[in-house]
N, C-alpha and C positions, 0 to 999 in steps of 0.2 A: 821496886816491883819489877822493873825491867831485868834486874840482875837475877831475881828468882826465876823468871821465865827462861832466861838463858841457861841457868843451871838445870832446870827441868828438861829442857830440850837436849842438853848435852847428855843427861842421864838416859833419856829415851834412845838416843842414837847409840849409846854404848850398849844398851840392853838388846837392841835388835841386831842380829848378825848380818853382815854384809851379804847381799845376794849377787853373786857374779856367775851368770849362766855358763860361761866358758869353763869355769873351774869345777863344775859339779859332775862327778862321774855318773855314767848311765848304767842302770841295771834293768834287765829285761824281766817282765812278768809274762809267763806263758800260760797255756791252758792247763799245765800241771798245777798251777796255783789256784785254778778255778774251784770254788766250792759250790756254786749254784749259778744257773743262768735261767732267766725268765724272758720269754718272748711273747709280746702282745701284738697281734697283727690286726690292722684295721682294714676297712673295705677299700680304701683309696690308695693302695700301694705305699703304705707307710706302716712302720712297726716301731714299737718301743722295746728296747733291749735293756735288761738289767743283768749286768755281768759282775758277779760277786767273787772276789779273789782274796786269798790270804797272802799278804805281802809283808816282808820284813823291812822295817824302817829304822833309821838312825835319827838321833836328835838333830834338829836343824833342817837343812834343805836336802831333799832326795829327788833324784831324777829317775822316773820309772818309765820304761818303754813298754806300754801296755799293748802287747801284740795280739793279733788275731781279732781285731775289731772289724766291723763291716766296712768294706771299701766304699759303700754308698752312704755312709753316715752323714748326718747334718752335724758338722763339728760344732756349730754354735749352740746345739742343744745338749752337748755333753756336760754332765754334772757328776762330780765325785763326792761321795759322802762316806764317812766311817760308820760301820755297823754298830759300833760302840759310841753312844751319844756323849760319853764322858771323854772320849779321845778326840781332841781338836786337831783336825787336819785341814790345812789351808792350801788351796791351789794357787800358786804364784803365777804359773804360766802353763799353757798347754798348746801343743802343736800336732796337727793331724797330717801324717805322712802317708798319702794315698798313691803317690807315684811309685808303683811297685816295680821291682827289679825284673827286667826282661831284656832281650836283645835290643829292641827298639829304644826303650828308655835309656839303656846304658849308652848307646850310640849318641842319643840326643844330648846327654850330659857331657859327652866328650867332644862336642863340636867346639873347635878352636884349641883343642889340646892334642898332645902327641900320644900315639899308641904304637904297638909293635905289630907289624904284619909278618906272618910266617908263611913263606912260600914253600910248599912241600917239594921234596926232591923228585925229579922226573925220571931219573935213571937209577938203577941199582948201584950201590956204592957211594952215591952222592949223599950229602947231608942237607937237611932243611936249611933254607936261607932266611935269616931274620933281617928286617929292615924297619927303620923308624919312619913314621908318616904322621901328618897332622890331618885330623878330620875337619874338612871344610863344611860339608853339609851331609845330612843323613835323614832319610825319610822314606815315604812310600815310593818315591820315584827313584830311589837308589842312593848310593853313597859316593862322595867325592873325596879323594885322598890326595894330599900334597906330599910328595917325596922330595928328597934333596934336589933331584934333577928333573922331576916331571910331575904331572898331575894325572891320576887315573880315576876312572869311574867304576871299575870292577875289581873284585878281589879273586885272585887265583889260589887263595889259601884261607887262613883264618886270622882273627885279630886277637892279640893278647893285650888286656887292659892292665895298667899298673896297679889299680886299686878300685874299690867300689866307692863312688861318691857318697858322702854322708847323707845326702838328701834322698837316697834310694834305699828302700827296704825290700826284703824278700817277701813281705806280706804287709797288709795295711796295719799301721801302728799309730797309736795315740801316745805322744810323749808328754808326761806330766811332771812338772816341777812342784813338789809338795813340801810343805813346812810343818813340822810337828815337834812337840817337846817330849813325846813318849818314845821310848826305845823298845824295839822288839816287833814281833809279828802283829799285824792288825788285819781285820777283815774289812776290805774296802768295797764299796758298791758303786760301780760306774753305770750310769744310765744315759741313754742317748736315743734319738729318733733316727731312723734310717729308711731309705727306700730299698727296693729290690726284694721285698717280702710281700707276698699277696696270698689271699685265700679265697676260695669260692666253695659253694655247697652244691652238690648234685644229689638228687633224690631218686630212688628207684622204688616204684610202686608195682605190686603184682596183684592183679585182680583175681578174685575167686571166680569159679565157674558161673555163679549166679549173678556176678557183676554188682553185688550189693555190699561187698566188703573187699578190703585189700590190705596187704601188709605194706609197710612203708619203712625204708631204710635211708638214712641220710649220711652221706660221705663228704668229708672235708678234703679238698684238694689244696695242697700247699705248693707254692713255687718259690724257690730261693735262688735269686741271682744277685745277692748282696755282696758276694765276694769273700764270704767266710762261712764256716759251718758252726752250728750250735749243738753241742753234744749234751745228751741227756737233759734236754731243756724242758722246763715247765711251760706248757703252751696255753695261751689264752687268745680268744678271738672276740673282737668287738663288732657287733652288727649295728649299723646305723651310719649316718653321714656325719663325720666329724669334720668341722671346719678347720682348715690348715692355713695359717697366714703364710705370706711369701717366704718368710724365714722365721723359724721357731727358735727363740732364745732359751726358753726354759719350759720344761714339761713337768706337771705335777700329776699327770694321769697315771694311775697304777703304781704309785710309788711304794705301796706296802707290798713287798715281794712275797711275804709269807703269811698273809691273812687268809683265814679259812672262810669261805663264803657259806652263809646259811641259805642254800639254794635247793631248788627242787631237783629230783633225780631226772637225768636225761640220758639214759642208756650208757652209764659210765661217765657221762659228762655233766657238770653242774652249770647252772646259769643264774645270774643275778643282775639286778639293775645297777647301772652306773650312770649317773646323771640321767639323760633321756635315751640312753642306749642300753643294749643288752650285752653282757660279758659272759662268754662261755669258757669254762676251764676244763680242759681234758683231764681225766682221772689219772692217766699214766704219763710218765715223761717219755720224750721221744727225741731222736737225733735228726736234725734237719741239715743235710749236707749241702754244701755249695753246689749250684747248678743241678739241683735235684727237684723233681716233682714227686710228691708222695701223697697217698690218700690215707685218711684216718676215719674210723667210725665215729659219727656224731650222735646219732639216735637210731632207735629201732622200735617200731610200733607194729602190732599185729591186730587183726580183726577190726580195722578202721571202717566204720559205716560210710558208704559212698552212695551218691545218687547220680545216675546217668540220665541225661536229658538230650533231646534233639531240638535245636533252636534255629529258627530262620529269622534273620534280621534284615529288614527292608531298608529303604532310603527315603530321603526327604524331597528329592528334586522333582518328582513327577506330580506334585500337588499344585504346581504353578503353571503347568502347560499341558497341552494335549499330546498324549503319547499312544501310539497304536500298540505295539508289542514291547513290553517293558524289558523282558529278558527271555532267552530261550530256556534256561534252567537256572534256578536259584540254588546257591550253595547252602547246605544244611549242616551246621556245626554239631559235632559230637562233643558234648560237655560232660566231664566227670567232676563232681564237686564233693567236698567233705568239710565238716566243721572242725576247726582246730580245738577240740576239747575232749575230755574223757579219756579213759584207758591210759595208754602210754603217750598220748598227746597232751594238749592243753598247756604247751610251753611255746614261747616265741620261736617262730621258724625263720631262720635267716633266708634272705632272697637267694634264689638259685634255680637251676634247671631240674624239672621233674620229668622222668621217663617212665612210661607206664607199659607193663608187659602183661600178657595173659597166656596161660598154657593152652596148647592145641590138644587135639584128641590123642596125640602120642605123648603128652606130658612135657613137651618142649615149650619153653617160654618164648613167645613171639612178641616183638615190639609192636605196639598198637598206637603209639603217638606220644607226644610230649609237649610241654609248655614251660614258660618261665613264670615264677611267682615272685612278687615283691616281698619285702620284710612283712611277716604276717604275725600279728599279736595273737595271744590266746583268745578263744571264743570267736575268732573271725572265720569267715568262710573262704576256702580256697577253691577257685574255679580253674579247671584245666581244659583248654580247647585242644582236643586230640586230633582233629582233622574233620573231613567232610564225610557225611553218610553216603554209602554207595547205593543202597536199594530204595531210598526215598527220593522221589523226583517231584519237584515243585515248580510250577510255572505260574506267572502272574500277568494279567492283562488289564488294561484300563478299558472299562466298558462304557464310560460316559464322562464328559467334561464340559462344564459351563463356567464362564467367567461371570461372577456376580458384580464385580467392580474392578478397578485397577489393582486392588489389594486383596481380593477375595475370590474364591472359586468353590464350586461344588463338583466333586469327581467321584466316580464309582469304580470298584475294582473287583476282580474275581481271581481267587487262588484255586488252582487245581493241583491236588497233591495225591500222588500214587504211592502205595506201599507195596514193594515187591517181595517183602518177607512173608513167611508163612505164620508169623505171629503178629498180633496187634501192636501198634506203636502209638505213643503220644507225641505230638509235635507242638512246640511252643512257637507261635508267630509273634514277633515283636516289630511293630511298625512305628518308626520315628515320624512324627507329624509336626511340621513347623508352625510357629505362631499360635493363635487361638483356634481351637478346633472343636468340632462336635461330630460324633458319629450319629447320623440321622436314621440310617437303616443298616441292618446287619443280619446275617443268617444265623448267627449265634452270638451271645453276649460277650463283650470284651471287658477287660479290667484296665482301668487307668492307673498304671503303676507309677507314672510321673507326669509332669505337666507337658512333656513332649513325646509321649509314647503311649500306644494302645497295644494290649497284649491279648491274644486268643490262644487257648489250648485246644488243639484239634485231636480227636481220637481217630486214628487210622486203622481200619479193620485189616485183618490178614488178607494179603493179595487183593486189596481193595482200593477204593478211591474216595476222597473227601473233597468237597468244594466249600470254600469260604467266600462269601460276598459281603461287601459293605460299601456304604456311601459316607463321605466326609465333607463337611463344610469347613473351609479353612480361611482364616484371615491372617495374612502375613505382614501387613503394614497398616498404618492408620493415616 
C-alpha cells in the first residue's frame, strides 16, 4: 500500500510543472486589450470595478502585468475569472505595485545606492562634469549625497539613475501569475473594490408661477481620485448604506457584468432592487477620467404636483415654568412638499441636495431655497424647508401659569400672527407639548397629530391679523 502511495505521489509531481517565479517572463496587458469595463459606485467612497480584457496565454504559467488599475484598490479583494467557464485559469500569485514612478519615489529607492550627478558647464566652451555619488537620504527635507571626497545637501545640476527599480511602475499595476492548459487568447475578468470613486445627486426643481407644480431634474456628480481612468465605462450606482468590513477579501456584488435589468424607466436610467438597496444603471457609457468631476443626467420629471405650506413649530420648555415674553418673533418655515409617485416619478430617489428656483417677472430663474433629502422610496412624501417667510410675523406670550403639583402645571398662551401680504395665507402651528397633556380651552379647535404635539391651522386674512389662544394642562412626571 505504501508503495502505491509513493508511486501516485511521484506521478502527481511529474504532472505538475515546477513554478519558479523568477523564471517567468512578464507580459503587459494595457487598455488596448480592454473589451469592457463596468464601474459600480456606492455611497460610502467605495466602488466595484469589473475590468474585462482579451489576453493571449500560453500553456503553463503566465505572468501578466495588468496595467492601469486603480491606485486605491483593495488588493485583497482582487479576483480574476475567465469569461469562458470551460477555460480553467488558476491564479498562483498576485502582487499590487502601487508605488508609482516619480522623482520622489525614485530617489527613495536609491537610498544607499550610487547615482551620477551631472554638473552643468558654467562657462562657454566647458563641458558638463559628471560625478558619482551615493544617496544617503532623500525626502521632503531635501537630499544628502556622499561624494568620494565630501558630503553635500544640494544639487547644482541633475541626477542620472542607472536604471528603474523593478518595484517601481509608471502607473499602478497588478501582476498576476496565472496557470492554464489552454493556449491562445482568452477574455479575463478582473474585479476589485477600490476607494477614490464617489457619487452624489443634486436635484433642481423649478416652480411654476402658481407654485402648485414644478419640474424636477436629477444630476449625478461623480468624483474620481482613484489614480486611473475608466474609458467608455458602463456606470452603475448603488443607493443605500452597504456595510464594509475593515478588509474585504471577496466581493460577489454585481458579479454579472452583462445582465439586463428588468427595471422601470428613469429618464434614460434604469433602476432595480439588489438585496435591500437600489441599483441605478445609466443608459449610455461614459468615460471617467482620473482627477475629474463630471455630471450626468439621472432623471427628469415635469408637472410634479407640489404643496406649499407655512409652518410654525414651537418648543417644550415653557410648559414647566413661568415665562413673560417667550420670543420677540418666531421663525415661520416655508415648506414645499410633493409625493414621490405618478408621472415621471414613483421611483426611488437617492439622497441628495434639492435646489428650488422660480422665474421672476422677467423670466429669469431665481434661487428660492434648498434642502437635503434622504433616500426616498416611491410613494413617500418629500418635504423641503426652503427658508423663513418674510411677510408673516408671529409672536407668542404666556398669559397665565399655575403649578398644580411638583410635576404638573396649567399654562395659557396667546399667538399674534400678522400677514403683510395682499393675499390670504394659511399658517400651520405645531406645538410640541411634553408628558401627558390636555387642551382645556382654545379659540379654535386643534388636531392631536401625535402624543406629543397639538396642531392648529390658522387662516390669515390679506393685510390682516389673527390671534390664537389656548390653555394646556401638562403632567411631565409621576
